[in-house]
LUMTORDO-695002 format. One record per residue: x, y, z of N, C-alpha, C in turn. Coordinates in pm, whole numbers, plus 32768, in hexadecimal, padded with zeros to 4 digits. Each point is the difference from the previous one (the first is absolute). Layout:
BEGIN
XYZXYZXYZ...
//
This chain:
BEGIN
80517F8680007FAF807A80008055807F800080857FF3801C8055807680048059800A7F847FE27FAF7F9A804B800C7F847FE9808A7FC4806D803E7FD27FF680857FC68014806F806580017FDD80828019806580668096801A800A802680728038808C80218016802A7FCB808880697FAE8004802C7FC2807D802E80698065804280697FD180308068805C7F8A804880417F9A801D7FB27F89804280367FBD7FA880697FF67F7F7FE57FC47FA4806080557FF6807F80857FFE7FF080587FFA80757FF1807F80547FF580727FBD7FEB807E80497F797FFD80487F9A7FCC7FBE7F7C7FF9803E80017FA5807A804A7F917FF680087FA58072804780408075806E80457FE580488041806E7FAB8070803D7FBD804C7FAC7FAA806C80327F8F7FC880557FC67F907FD57F917FC4804A802E7FD18089806D7FB48005802F7FCB808080358070805A804080647FC480328070804E7F8E8052803B7F94800F7FB47F8D804C80327FC37FBD807A7FFE7F7C80027FCF7FBA80768064800B807380817FFA7FDF80657FFD806A800E808580478005806E7FB480298080803A7F9F803380687F817FDA7FF77F9F8034806180187FC7808C80367F87800880157FC38084807A803980498075800C7FBF806E804480477FE0809180247FBA80477FA87FE0808B80207FA68009807B7FB17F9980197FAB7FFB8077804E7FCC8079804E7F967FEE80457FC380728073805880338040804F7FA98069805B802E7FC6806580637F91803D7FD87FC1806080597FC37FC0807B7FC47F8A7FEE7FBD7FBE807080647FD0806880767FD37FD680667FD68060802A80758058801180757FC58024807680507F8C8029805A7F857FF57FCE7F8B802180527FF77FA38079801C7F807FEC7FFE7FA2806F806B802380678075802B7FD2806A8028805E7FD4807A80527FBC805E7FC07FCE807580477F967FD880667FA57FA97FD97F987FD3805D803C7FBC807A80607FA77FE9803B7FBA80728051805F80588045805F7FC2804A8063804F7FA2805280577F8E80297FC87FA1804F804E7FC27FAC80717FED7F807FE77FCE7FA8806B80667FF68071807F7FEF7FDC80687FF68067800F8082804D7FF080717FBD8013808180417F89802980567F867FDE7FD17F88802F80467FBC7F94805280137F817FD97FBB7F9380447F6D7FF67FDB7FD2804F7F9E7F727FFD7FD87FE37F837FAE7F9B7FB5802A7FDF7F817FBF7FD580137F707FC780757FDE7FCD80157F7A806F7FF37F98807A80288023806E7FF47FA180287F6E7FEC7FFB7FB0806A801E7F727FF27F937FBB7FAE7F84802580167F937FC67FB1801080207F6D8022807E7FE2801580257F7480797FB97FC580697FF0805180777FB87FD07FDA7F717FD77FBA7FB980577FDA7F777FE07FA07FF97F8A7FA980637FF67F9F80067F928048800B7F7A805D80617FF6804480157F8080707F9C7FE9802F7FBD806A80687F9B7FEF7FCD7F8B7FAC7F837FD980177FC67F937FB07FF880277F6D7FDA807B7FE67FF7802F7F76808B80097FC28061802E804E808A80097FCF80357F787FD87FE47F9A805080347F7A7FE47FD17FCF7F777F8080157FE07FCC7FD47F7F803C80527F8F80008085800E803380587F9680947FE77FE7804C7FEC806B80907FE87FF280187F7D7FB47FB67F988024800F7F807FBC7FDD80097F6D7F9580477FDF7FD8800D7F73806980507FB2803C806380418069804C7FBE807C7FAE7FE380287FAD805F80767FAA7FEC7FE97F9D7F907F8D7FBF80017FE37F9A7F9A7FFB803F7F757FBD80717FF37FF6803F7F7C808780347FD180578028805C8085802D7FDA80577F8F7FCE7FF57F8B803E804F7F8C7FD37FD87FD77F747F7E7FFC7FE77FCF7FDB7F7A803480627F997FFC80808021802C80667FA180957FF27FE0804E7FDD806580917FF77FEC80257F927F9C7FB07F957FFB801F7F947FA37FFA802D7F6F7FB680697FE47FF2802C7F76808280397FC7805B802C80578080802F7FCE804C7F8F7FBA7FEE7F86803080457F8F7FC27FB37FC17F8E7F7C80127FFF7FB07FC27F977FE8805F7F8B7FC18071801A7FDB805B7F938069806A7FE1805B801A8060805E806F7FEF808F7FD2801980247F8F7FC580867FC98018806E80587FC67FE780437F90806580597FC680198077805E7F958034803A8010806C8062804F7FCF80797FDE7F88803180477FC9807380947FEE7FE380217FD67F85808B7FEC7FDB804B80857FF77FC080637FC2804480817FEB8010804E80827F9C7FFD8055800280558078801C7FB28080800C7F7C7FF680127FAD807680728029805B807680267FCC806E802880587FE1807C80547F9D804F7FD87FD7807580507F837FE380507F977FD17FBC7F7F7FE9804180077F8C8062804A7F967FDB80077F8980568032801C808C807380438010802E801F80887FA08058804E7FBD805E7FBE7FA1805580477F8E7FAD80387FD17F9F7FB27F977FA6803180347FA78071807E7FD77FF4803C7FAD8069800E804F8082802280807FF4800A805480787F79800B80467F9580047FB27F7C8004803E7FE77F81805180247F8E7FC67FEB7F81804680557FFA807F807E80287FF4805C7FF580717FE1806280717FBD806B7FE17FE2806480667F6B7FFB80267FAC80287FA37F71800E801F7FBD7F7A801D80117F9F7FA67FBB7F808012802F7FB8807D80827FFF801780347FBD80767FCE8044807F7FFC80847FFF7FD0804B80747F6D7FE280197FAF80057F977F717FE4800F7FE97F70802B80487FA27FC07FEE7F73802280287FE48090806680458030802E7FE780887FA08031806B7FB180687FE17FAC803D80667F6B7FF47FE57FD97FD57F887F727FFD7FDF7FB27FA0805980387F8980197FBB7F9F80557FEC8033808E8066804480347FF3803A80857F95806D80007FFD80517F977F9E806B7FF77F727FC77FFA7FED7F967FB37F797FCA7FED7FCF7FB0807880577FB580407FD27F9F80638042800B8089805E805E801180557FF880777FE68061806F7F92804D7FFD7FED8066806680007FC5808D7FBA7F9180157FF87FC48084807A7FAB802280527FE47F9B80737FA98015807F804C801F801480747FC2807E804780117FF1808080517F88802A801B7FEB807A804D7FEE80797FA67FC2806A80347FDC80737FAD807880487FC2806C8013804B806E80507FCB804A7FB87F90801D7F81801480427FB57F977FA47FEF7F877F7F7FF1801B7FA07FF67F937FFD80817FAE8006807480458004807F7FB8807D80097FA980717FCD8033807A7FFE7FAF7FEB7FAF7F817FBB7F8E800B7FE47FAE7F8A7FA8804C7F9D7F99804380337FA9804E7FA8804E806E7FBA80578042804B8051806C7FC7805F7FC97F9580397F8B8016805B7FC57F9E7FB67FDA7F7F7F877FCF800E7FB27FE07F887FE1807F7FB27FDA806B80477FE4807F7FBD807C80357FB980737FF88043807C802D7FC280227FA77F897FE57F7D800D801A7FA47F917FB180237F837F82802780117FB080267F8A8039807C7FBE8035805D804F803B80797FC780847FE07FB9804E7FA3803A807C7FD87FBD7FE27FBA7F7D7F977FAF7FFE7FD77FBE7F857FDD80687F957FB4806680277FDF806C7FA2807F80457FCF806280118059807E80417FDB80437FB87F8C80117F7C800B80497FB67F997FAF7FF07F807F7E7FE8800D7FAD7FF27F897FFE80827FB17FF0807080457FFA80807FBB8089802A7FCC806B7FD880448085801A7FCA80127FB77F7B7FD67F837FFC800A7FB27F847FAC803C7F917F838020801E7FA980397F9A8030808A7FD58031804E805F803080867FDE807B7FFA7FA780557F9B801680747FF27FA87FD57FE57F717F967FB47FED7FCC7FE87F7A7FC980827FC37FCE805B80547FCB807F7FCF807080657FE5805F8008805B806F805F7FF480847FB8801C802E7FAE7FA380787FAF8017807B80578018804F7FD68064807B8048802380617F9C803E80808023800080657FAE804080197F7A7FBF7FE47FF47F7F800D7F7E7FBC806C80067F9580287F897FD480547FF07F8A7FC77F8B7FB2802E7FEE7F867FD27F927FAC80787FA67FE37FF57F7E802180717FA57FEC80047FCC7F71805D7FA67FE880157FCD7F797F897FAF7FCD7FAF7FCC805B7F8B7FB27FD87F8380567FF180108082800B7F8D80587FF17FA98009807B80347FD580737FB38006807D80208082804C7F9C8031804580168071805A803F7FCC8081806D803E802880437FDB807C8013807F8053800A7FEF8083800E80728059809080327FFF801180807FE080838040800C800C804B80837F8D802D80367FFD8048807F7F7A7FE0804280047FA880677F847FD2803C7FB2807180438044806180387FB9806E803F7FAF804F7F99803A80127F897FB780467F967F907FAA7FC880147F7C7FFD7F967FA67FD47F8980098061801E7FF280817F947FFE80657FBD8088800B8052806880117FCA808780128002804A7F7B7FBD7FC37F9D7FF8803E7F7C7FA9807D8006800080527F987FC28086800B7F6E800480277FB07F9E7FDA7F71800680207FDB7FB6807F805F7FB480397FDF7FA980717FCB804A807B8042806A80317FCB8040807A7F7180327FEF7FE3803A7F8D7F7A80357FE87F9A7F8F7FF880277F947FBD7FA47F917FEF7FE67FB9808580677FF480537FF07FBF80837FA18050805880178081800B7FA8805580537F717FFB7FCD7FF0800A7F7D7F7A80027FC57FB77F7E801B80457F8F7FF67FBF7F7E80117FE17FE68093805A802080597FE67FE7808F7F8C805680307FFD807E7FD87F8E805580237F7E7FC97FC580087FCC7F857F8A7FC47FC37FD07F878050805E7FB180327FDA7F8C80527FBC802C80818036806880407FC18031807C7F76803A7FE57FF080487F927F7C80357FDF7F9D7F917FDD80307F9B7FB87FA97F907FDD7FCB7FBC807D80597FE780607FD67FC1807D7FA3805B804E8020808180077FAC805E804A7F7380037FC77FF47FFB7F7C7F7B80067FC27FB17F80801B80447F8D80007FBA7F8380217FD480018091805B8025805B7FDD8006808E7F9180668016800A80727FBF7F988065800E7F7B7FD17FCA80017FB87F907F837FCE7FC77FBF7F99805B80517FA7803B7FC97F9C805D7FC78045807B804C806080377FCE804980747F80804B7FE17FFB80437F8C7F88804C7FDA7F897FA37FEA801A7F8C7FC57F957F9E7FE97FBD7FD8808380507FE680657FC87FD780817FC58076804D803580787FEB7FC4807680407F78801E7FC57FEE7FE47F807F7C80147FC47F987FA3803F802E7F8E802E7FA47FA0803F7FF280198095806C802C803F7FFD801C8091806C8067801F7FDC807F80118064806A801580427FFE80897FDD7FA1805680357FFF808980697F93801780267FB67F9980647F978010808A803E8015803F7FDF806E8082803D8021806B7FDF7F9A80087F817FD880667FD87FA07FF080457F7B7F85800B7FD17FE780417F7F8022809380077FE38040806F801E808E800E809780188000804B7FAB804780918013800680407FE87F787FDA7F947FBC803F7FE27F7F7FDC806C7F997F84803180047FD880667FA1804B80828019800F8027807D8049807A802180927FF77FD580407F8E801A808C7FEF7FD9800F80057F697FA47FBF7FB880077FFC7F6E7FEE808B7FC57FA3804E80377FE980867FCB8076805D801E80427FEE8073807A804E8019806A7FDF7F96800D7F807FDF80647FD97F9C7FDE803D7F787F827FFA7FD77FD8803A7F80801780977FFF7FDF8041806F800F809280098091802A7FF4805A7FB68041808D80278005804E7FD17F857FE47F877FD180557FC37F997FD480267F737F7E80137FE87FD2801E7F788043807D7FC7800880708049804680747FC780967FE87FED803C7FB2805B808E7FDF7FEF80147FAC7F827FA17FA67FE680097FAD7F897FF480537F817FAB806680037FF380567F8A808480487FE480408030806A808280427FEF80697F9D7FCF80017F87803D80617F997FD67FE87FD97F6E7F817FF67FD87FE17FDF7F75802F806C7FA17FF3807D80278031806E7FAC80977FF87FEE80497FE6806D80917FF37FF780287F877FAB7FB57F94800D80197F897FAE7FEA80217F6D7F99804F7FE37FE680287F76807180547FC78037805B804F807080527FD1807B7FAA7FE780157F9B8054806F7FA37FEB7FEB7FB17F7F7F837FD67FE87FE17FB77F85801680587F867FDC808080098017805C7F908094800A7FDF80547FFC80678090800A7FE8803A7F827FC37FD37F8C802E80417F837FD77FAE7FAC7F9D7F7E80147FFA7FAB7FB77FA27F9C80607FBF803280607FB47FA780667FC77F947FC77FA5801E7F927FBB7F9C7FC77FA67F887FCC804F80197FCB80777F917FD280537FA580758025803D807280227FB0807780217FAE802D7F87803B7FF97F8B7FB480247F867F847FA97FF2800F7F7E801D7F8D7FA67FF87F9B801D806C802F8018807B7FA5801C806F7FAF80807FE8804180657FC87FC080817FEC7FB680097F7A80137F9D7FA97FBE80057F7D804080647FA2808280198010804580637FAD80367FBC7F817FA87FF07F9E802D7FCB7F808052806A7FB57FD8807E800E8045806D7FBB8055804E8064806D803A7FCB8054805680537FBA8086801680248040806E7FC6808280238072805F8020803380487F9B8074805780167FE1807A80587F828025800E7FDD8077804D7FB27FE1807F800B7F86802F7FB87FD980797F957F9A7FE280017F92804D7FA47F917FE87F82800E80557F8D7FDC7FC97F86800180517FF97F86805B7FAC800780647FE07F8B80507F7F7FC57FC7800C7F8B7FC47F8B7FBD7FC77FBA7FB4806F7F8B802E80267FB67FBF806C7FC57F7C7FD07FB880047F927FC07F897FC9800480077F687FEC7F8E7FC37FFE7FF87F6F800D7F6F7FD680027FEC7F7E800B7F797FC8807F7FF77FAE806E7FCB8039807C7FF37FB37FEF7F9F7F8B802D802B7F8C7FFC7FAD7F87808F7FE17FD8802A7F85801A808A7FD97FE7802180047F6C7F9F7FDE7FAB801A7FFC7F718011808C7FC77FA5805A8024800780887FCB80638057804B80287FD580768061804C804D7FC8808280387F877FFB80387FC78077803F7F967FD680657FE0805B805B7F977FE980627F8280437FCE7F9D7FB17FE27F8280367FCB7FA8803180747FB280647FE37F9F8039805F804580278084807680387FF4804F801F80787FC38075804E7FF47FEC80827FDC806B805D808180278048803080787FE38085802480308002808D803880678018805480188084803A808580327FC77FFE806B7FB4807B802F7FBD806F801D806580797FDD7FD9807C8021804880127FB680857F977FC2803680097FC88086805D7F87800580097FB37F93805A7F8D7FFE809180298014802B806A7FBA8088803280118015803B808B7F9880418035800C803B808580157F94806A7FB77F907FF4800C7F93806180867FB87FF380267FE17F8580767FAC7FEA8083804E7FFF7FFB807F7FD4807C804D7FF77FF88084804B7F91801680467FEF80758055800A80847FB37FDF7FF97F807FFA80787FAC7F957FEA7F967F9E805A7FF47F947FE97F9F802F80017F6F8070803F7FE5802F800A7F7580727F9F7FE1801F7FA7805D806E7FA27FE97FDC7FA07F8E805B7FEA7FA37FE37FA37F917FF97F7080307FA67FB47FC47FF07F72802280037FAF7F8080647FA87FEF80027FAB7F897F907F9980067FD77FD27F8A7F977F9C7FF780307F837FBA7FA47FA37FEE80257F817FC18025800F7F6D7FE480757FC6802B80167F778097800B7FF480468007807280938000800180397F7580197FAA7F9D800E802A7F7780237FD87FA37F8F80577FA37FD77FD77F9E7F9B7F837FB4802C7FA47FED7FA37F7F7FC5802380107F76804080677FB57FD680127F7A803A80278005809380248076803280228010808E7F92804380507F8B80127FC57F91803C80497FC77F9D80657FDF802D80777FB47FAB805C7F6E7FFA7FD47FB27FA380357F717FFD7FE27FB9807480467FF380707FBB7FD1807C803E7F747FF3803D7F9E7FC27FBB7F7C7FF8803F80017FBE808980537F98801180067FBA8081803F8059806A807580387FE28046805280637FB28080801F7FC2803B7F997FB3807B80127F907FEB80647FB27F957FF07F8B7FEB805780257FC4808680627FA7800480277FC78082803A806D805A804A805C7FC68037806F804F7F908057803A7F9A801A7FB17F91805380317FAD7FB8806A7FF47F7E7FF27FB97FB48069804D8007808380847FEE7FF880528007807A7FF6808A8041800E80697FB17FF9808780377F75801C80397F997FD37FB87F77801480317FE97FBD808680327F85800F7FF37FBC8081804B804A806E807580367FDD804E804A80627FB6807B80347FC080497FA77FB68076802D7F817FDB804B7FC47F8F7FDF7F8E7FD28050802D7FDC808E80757FC2800C80367FE3808680198080804D803880637FBC80178081803F7F7C803F802E7F997FF37FAB7F7D803480257FC47FB8807880117F7C80057FCF7FB480738045802D8080808480147FF88049802E80767FD0808880307FEA805C7FA37FCF808580267F747FF9803B7FAA7FAE7FC47F787FF1803280017FC7808D80557F9B801880077FC48085803680648065806080547FD680378064805A7F95806780267FAE80277F9F7F94805E801B7F9A7FC280607FDD7F807FE97FA27FBC805A803B7FEF808B80817FE5800780427FF380837FF98085804B8017806D7FBA7FFC8084803E7F73802180317F9B7FD17FB67F74801980267FCD7F9C806780527F9A801F7FD57F9C80617FA17F987FC97FFE7FF07F7A7FA27FA17FC280487F917FB5807E7FE68026804E7F997FBA7FBB7F7980037FC07FDE80707FC27F7C800F7F6980037FE77FCC80757FD87F70800C7FEC7FD980277F72805F802E7FB17FE1802E7F797FEF7F897FA17F857FE37FDD7FE77F917FA4803B801C7F767FFF807E7FD7803A80227F7D80957FDF7FFD80478023806B808E7FDE800780157F697FFF7FAD7FB8804A80107F6F80077FE47FBE7F7B7F9A802E7FB97FE37FC97F7B8073801F7FA18034807A8006807280277FAE80777FA6801D801A7FE5808080727FAB80267FEE7F717FCF7F867FCB80097FE67F797FCE80187FF97F6A7FCF80627FB6801380027F6F8093800D7FDA804F80418057808E80137FE480557F8880297FC27F988037804C7F8B802B805B7FC67F967FCF7FEB7F8380577FC87F98805780677FB97FF580818024804580687FB380977FEF800080387FD3807180917FEC8006802E7F967F9F7FB67F927FF780257F967FA27FF580317F707F98804D7FE37FF080367F798074805C7FDE80268056805F806F805B7FE880847FB67FED80177F998050807C7FB37FF480067FBA7F787F927FC37FD77FFC7FBE7F7D801480657F907FBC80708009800D80667F98808E80377FFB803E8014807480898030800480617F9C7FC67FEA7F80802180597F997FC87FF07FF97F677F8780087FCE7FEA7FFD7F6F804380777FBE7FF48076803E804280777FC980977FEC7FF980387FCB806C80917FEC800680317F9D7F987FBC7F8E7FF880327F947FAA7FDB80147F6D7F85802D7FE57FDB80197F76804C80777FC8801A80648055804A80757FD280907FE37FDD80367F928032808B7FDA7FE1800A7FBB7F787F917FCD7FCF80037FB77F82802D805E7F8E803F7FC37F98800F7F727FE2807F7FC08038802B80298075807C7FCD803B7FE47FBA8084804F7F98801D80007FC88087806B804580558073801C7FC580648055803F8004807F7FAC7FDA806E803B7FE2807B7FB7807080297FA17FDE80067F7F805880297F9380747FA17FE680037F8C804480707FA37FF17FD67F767FD07F8F7FCF802F7FD47F787FDC7F6B80067FE07FDF7FDC7F847F7580077FD57FB27F8780327F7F801380127FA97F94802E7FFF7F8C7F9E8001801F7F7F7FFF7F977F9A807F7FAC8003806E80378037807E7FB7800B800E7FB780857F9C800F805980087FC880877FB37F7E80107FA87FE17FA07FA67F8E801080447F7D7FDB7FCD7F94803680307F7A7FDE7FD07FDA7F7580497FAA7FBC7FD77FD47F7A7F917F9780087F8A8029802A7F8F7FA680107F97801C7F977FB57F987FE07F9080107FA47F89803C804A7FAD804A7FB97F8E8042803E7FA17F9F80467FE27F8B7FC77FA47FA5804780337FD5808980837FEF800F80377FD880827FEC806E8067801C807C7FDA7FEE8071805D7F6C8017801B7FAE7FF77F977F71801780107FBE7F99805A802C7F837FF57FC57F978054801E80188093807C8026801F8022801B808C7FB8807C80327FED80647FA87FB4807880277F717FDA80227FC37FAC7FAF7F767FD680197FF77FB3808480637FAA801A80007FB5807E800D805E8077805880657FF4800E8062806C7F7D8048801B7FBD80297F967F83804B80117F9A7FAC804D7FF27F837FDA7F9C7FA9804180257FE88092807C7FD98019802A7FDE80897FFD807C8059803280707FCD8004807980527F75802F80287FA57FFF7FA27F7B803180217FBA7FA48064801B7F817FFA7FC37FA480618041800F808880857FF6800580478001807F7FF780888044801C80697FB580038084803F7F748036801B7FA07FD67FB37F77802580227FDA7FC48088802A7F8480167FE47FC18082804A80488071807E80247FE7804E804580677FC8808980217FDD804D7F997FC9808580187F787FF880447FAF7F9D7FD87F7E7FED804180117FE4809580637FAF802280197FE2808D802E807C804B805780517FC0802C807C803F7F8A805E801A7FA7800B7F9F7F8B805780117FA47FCC806E7FF67F7E800D7FB07FC7806C803C8022808880857FFC800A80418026807D7FE68094801F800980547F997FED808F80157F6E8022801E7FA47FAC7FD57F71801C80167FD97FF2809280557FBC804F7FE57FF1808F804D806B804C7FC1804A805A8047806A8048805F7FC68069806A8048802380547FD380707FB1800A808280157FA280577FB47FFD807D805D7FEA80767FD3801C807A80557FE88076802A7F6D8008807D7FEA802380337F77800880227FC57F79801380547F9B80237FD27F7A807F7FAC80077FFE7F8D7FBD80757FA97FFD803D80027F7580807FE27FF980477FFE7F817FEA7F7F7FB480587FE17FA17FF27F847FB380037F87805C7FB07F997FE380007F88805480877FBB7FFB802A7FCA807380837FBE80047FF87F7F80537F9A7FAF7FE27FF77F80804680787FAA7FDC802C7FB08061806F7FA67FE77FD57F927FA180557FDB7FA07FDC7F937FA47FFC7F7A80497FAE7FA47FCC7FF77F7C803D80807FB07FE8804480207F93807F7FBE7FE4806180687FCB807D7FF08021806880567FCA806D7FA87FC58052803C7FAB80677FB37FBC805C7FBB806480127F827FF0805C7FB680567FC27FCF80827F848025801E7FC27FD5807D7F797FC37FDE7FF27F8180167F827FBA7FE87FCA7FD080837F8D8033802D7FCC7FD680817FDF7F6C800180187FC280727FE57F70800E7F6B7FE67FF97FDA7F917FC67F747FD97FFC7FD27FDE808C7F8F803880277FCD7FEF80877FEC7F6A801E80337FD480717FEC7F75802B806F7FA37FD8806080347FAE806F7FAC7FD7807B8024805380397FA180428073801A8054807C801D7FA98057804E8036807B80237FB8806E7F9E8022
//
């Protein structure tokens, strides 16, 4: 059924599909791990049971989300060897060690303390348990560090050389790791993870407040989430602006695609709010634009010249319609988050934070906004880099394995079926957990002792030893 299809397109579709499922779980678990550390710290400092109840409530959700993120990440990694073996060969000496560093630092740290965090509160005591929770939270941030360093190197490669076999090798590891876009991308992603978690926590709290505005746990989680949205959303907007300026410096063609600048603007570029990019004709149809504002935002001068895609060979154009709209979705979600934070601050000042049904409905509707923004941002980043896997150095068409389209298409179809079944079940279970409010005496994940453990077989009752 896939005869006549392009194998590279199918391989890209498969990676995009699996990555879209994967990225939502780390973006949630990174923020949730830090939130759990804050909850446990506040419990230790204040002794208030409500923080322990919330910790145990969200710990169960974290365990499921963390597991789904790990599994989806492992599946995705296998595609480097199956569908993208040429990419793995060319970039392996650089990308491989970065991935290994993640395993040696983040994975080992998380694996060493995750069991204690999930099941060990009554076994190791509160203080040591808090240390375990803190180590898991730090581990998720270290994982983000190495993953984003690797991805950022593909966006803005630095510190490399090319050996006799045509492979990229590290000439300066510090320049490889701390490549030009990495600091901006790391800050932007970590803040996105915190906002994603805050919106989910806020949506759950608002959902239960709509049903019963007097629940202590719901009030505390909602207040904490709204503080996070109020404080972090404007910081994220500033961080996103700085990231955009960095992208303009190092990946100008991506900015052209994001802004819809098919034509150059020697006297100042407009800000195109909306329109229909036409890749074939090379223009944005029905554009709604504000004159000069694009140059003012990107170059801080309304008359600053802005080159367009007419200065770039057409074979190097990114898919403008995708990057144009995904960027606007991400920005739109960001301003909605900012609006939610301001609205909650106004309600807090008026003393109606826990009574405003309009705020609570708004917060519930914004629950998925963080995931939408993360997905849209990832699509903007990756689609805007095309047609390269390593920006301006290695083309996507040169990175794929020499596979026939039916082989790639069959595995893509299998992924679609399995993912929708398995992850639909996982997400449904998470929503069922969230549908129940936290209550006094909330317990964490069950940790009954197994009836049998490796190497120990209990004697059959009545049989002498």
